[in-house]
C-alpha positions, -999 to +999 in steps of 0.1 A: +665+039+186+687+040+219+687+071+241+719+086+251+719+098+287+689+101+309+655+097+291+630+126+290+594+130+284+604+144+249+620+112+241+588+093+251+567+118+231+588+110+200+587+072+203+550+071+212+540+096+184+523+121+207+529+155+221+550+161+253+519+175+272+501+142+262+529+122+277+527+144+310+489+138+312+494+101+306+521+097+333+498+114+359+467+095+351+448+123+335+414+110+321+420+134+291+441+107+276+427+075+261+435+042+278+453+030+246+475+060+245+483+058+283+494+022+280+516+029+251+533+059+269+536+038+301+552+009+282+578+031+265+585+050+298+592+015+314+615+005+285+634+037+288+635+034+326+620+068+330+611+081+365+586+108+371+600+137+389+569+144+411+583+176+426+591+192+392+557+180+378+538+195+408+555+228+404+544+229+367+507+218+373+502+229+408+487+195+415+497+175+444+496+140+427+475+128+458+439+120+464+424+119+498+401+091+511+381+101+541+362+075+561+334+082+583+338+067+617+313+037+624+307+019+655+325-015+654+331-043+678+369-038+672+391-007+674+390+000+635+359+022+635+356+014+599+325-003+583+339-036+568+321-029+537+342+002+531+372-018+540+365-042+511+363-011+488+397+003+500+418-021+480+401-013+447+405+024+455+443+021+462+449+000+430+430+025+409+451+055+424+484+035+417+472+028+381+467+064+376+500+074+392+483+091+422+491+086+460+463+080+484+460+099+518+436+081+541+420+098+570+389+097+592+359+121+588+358+133+625+322+148+628+334+168+658+362+182+636+362+205+605+368+175+582+354+196+552+385+218+552+396+225+518+423+200+511+432+215+477+439+249+490+460+234+518+479+214+490+471+183+507+453+166+480+438+173+446+403+160+454+385+139+481+367+105+481+340+103+509+330+071+523+302+071+546+287+103+563+263+091+590+229+112+592+227+126+556+206+156+566+233+166+591+261+159+566+245+179+539+255+214+551+292+203+551+288+189+516+276+221+504+305+240+520+328+217+499+309+227+468+311+266+476+349+260+482+353+246+448+367+214+463+367+183+440+350+154+456+329+124+450+311+102+476+297+068+479+260+070+484+225+072+471+219+101+447+194+127+461+175+153+442+194+186+445+222+170+463+255+187+467+283+171+447+286+138+428+275+104+441+283+069+430+262+042+446+245+008+440+208+002+430+194+002+466+159+001+456+163-029+431+184-047+458+158-042+484+130-053+459+149-084+449+160-098+481+124-092+495+110-111+463+132-138+471+118-142+507+083-142+492+093-169+469+104-189+499+068-185+512+074-157+537+045-133+543+056-115+575+088-100+567+104-076+591+126-047+580+153-037+603+169-003+595+160+034+593+136+042+565+138+080+562+157+105+543+182+108+571+196+075+557+189+075+519+205+041+512+182+025+539+152+045+527+156+032+492+161-005+503+128-001+524+112+014+492+121-016+472+110-039+502+075-022+502+072-025+465+080-062+465+053-067+492+027-047+474+033-066+442+026-098+461-007-082+474+007-075+509+008-042+527+040-031+546+032-034+585+046-005+606+050-030+634+075-049+615+098-019+609+124-011+635+151+016+632+187+004+633+221+018+622+250-004+605+263-023+635+258-058+650+247-043+683+221-023+666+208-051+647+206-073+678+188-044+698+164-039+669+156-078+667+151-078+705+127-049+702+109-067+674+106-098+695+094-077+724+064-064+703+050-099+701+041-095+665+042-127+642+072-126+616+086-153+594+117-133+580+139-106+588+155-082+561+185-064+577+192-032+558+229-041+562+247-074+567+260-061+601+224-055+611+213-088+600+242-106+617+232-090+650+196-100+643+207-136+639+226-134+672+194-121+690+172-148+675+198-175+685+197-163+721+158-165+721+158-201+707+146-189+673+164-211+646+176-197+614+163-207+588+139-233+604+119-208+622+128-176+606+146-166+574+173-139+576+188-116+548+211-087+547+226-062+523+263-055+513+279-089+510+307-081+534+333-111+539+318-121+573+285-128+555+298-160+540+314-173+574+285-169+598+265-200+604+242-203+585+259-182+557+240-150+553+220-143+520+224-109+509+227-082+482+260-081+467+276-048+458+304-046+435+331-030+456+358-036+429+339-017+404+330+009+430+364+019+440+376+022+404+346+043+394+352+066+425+387+073+414+378+077+377+351+103+384+372+122+408+400+126+382+374+137+356+363+165+380+398+174+386+403+176+348+374+199+345+350+176+330+312+173+337+304+144+357+270+128+366+258+106+394+262+070+388+241+039+400+257+005+398+237-027+395+236-052+423+230-090+424+218-115+450+242-138+470+219-166+483+232-189+511+217-210+539+200-183+561+173-180+536+168-215+525+137-233+537+144-264+555+119-292+546+116-323+566+126-355+548+096-378+541+093-407+564+102-441+550 
């Protein structure tokens, strides 16, 4: 039936066979509305050329219609100061916000500043997505303050017992186990681990635990001389590999706790004349875009950044809607390339 004059949400409700509040929820992407109903409402709104008046909507709901994405500054060789793994997640977060009718505010978590300020009370955003946090034990008090303030937030990271807030992360333990089992299947027995293995860095600690279990299942004991602390940067990986070489201990493979660490280690090995993969196999964790472009291509553990971004937005909107939300762990899979493939000499004619 044709609509005379400017279409309203009541017109959409009538044509969609739902209530006007349901139309409002669907248009702002509320998780309280089913996906089927949301699509029907959006289709009718598009047919009627209906435009949401965000100012009027915000006055009624006291919502900003905006989510805030806060990056933790990481050491990078360029001026971005953003871990490339998080950059790959940015696209999916932006798309998920757009699909739900939310704007996205992007900022840095400056550890020297009061980044945990209440975005909701200041009307900047309805909730926060946190990517990265540095040393978890140092960041925990700030996360606790967010909880005390009643701020809606989710973060990407490993779930910890009694942690403040909601976490979504990959299965770091399984990834660490599987990539180590792959190296063992290639005949490696002296596998070094470059990365922190303490509760200051929970993701790395879980990857180390998976690494250790895979070794033990093969009848091997983890060797403390083969573990070197490192943070997520190429420079830190290169320095860790240099320290490993300086120890003079035998090793036939390196597991970098992140791709950047592994790539830095490959550079250190190259400078010392250690060939990858002929003399030493190298693997990482994350599957950042650069992993497939280095030579040889880096074998790694792939995290699903597309799924991760969508889930971060979905869970945050559920929190904003007052729903109970639990931590979530996403499966991982291996992406195997040349850096972990044994090179065998061709038999002589």
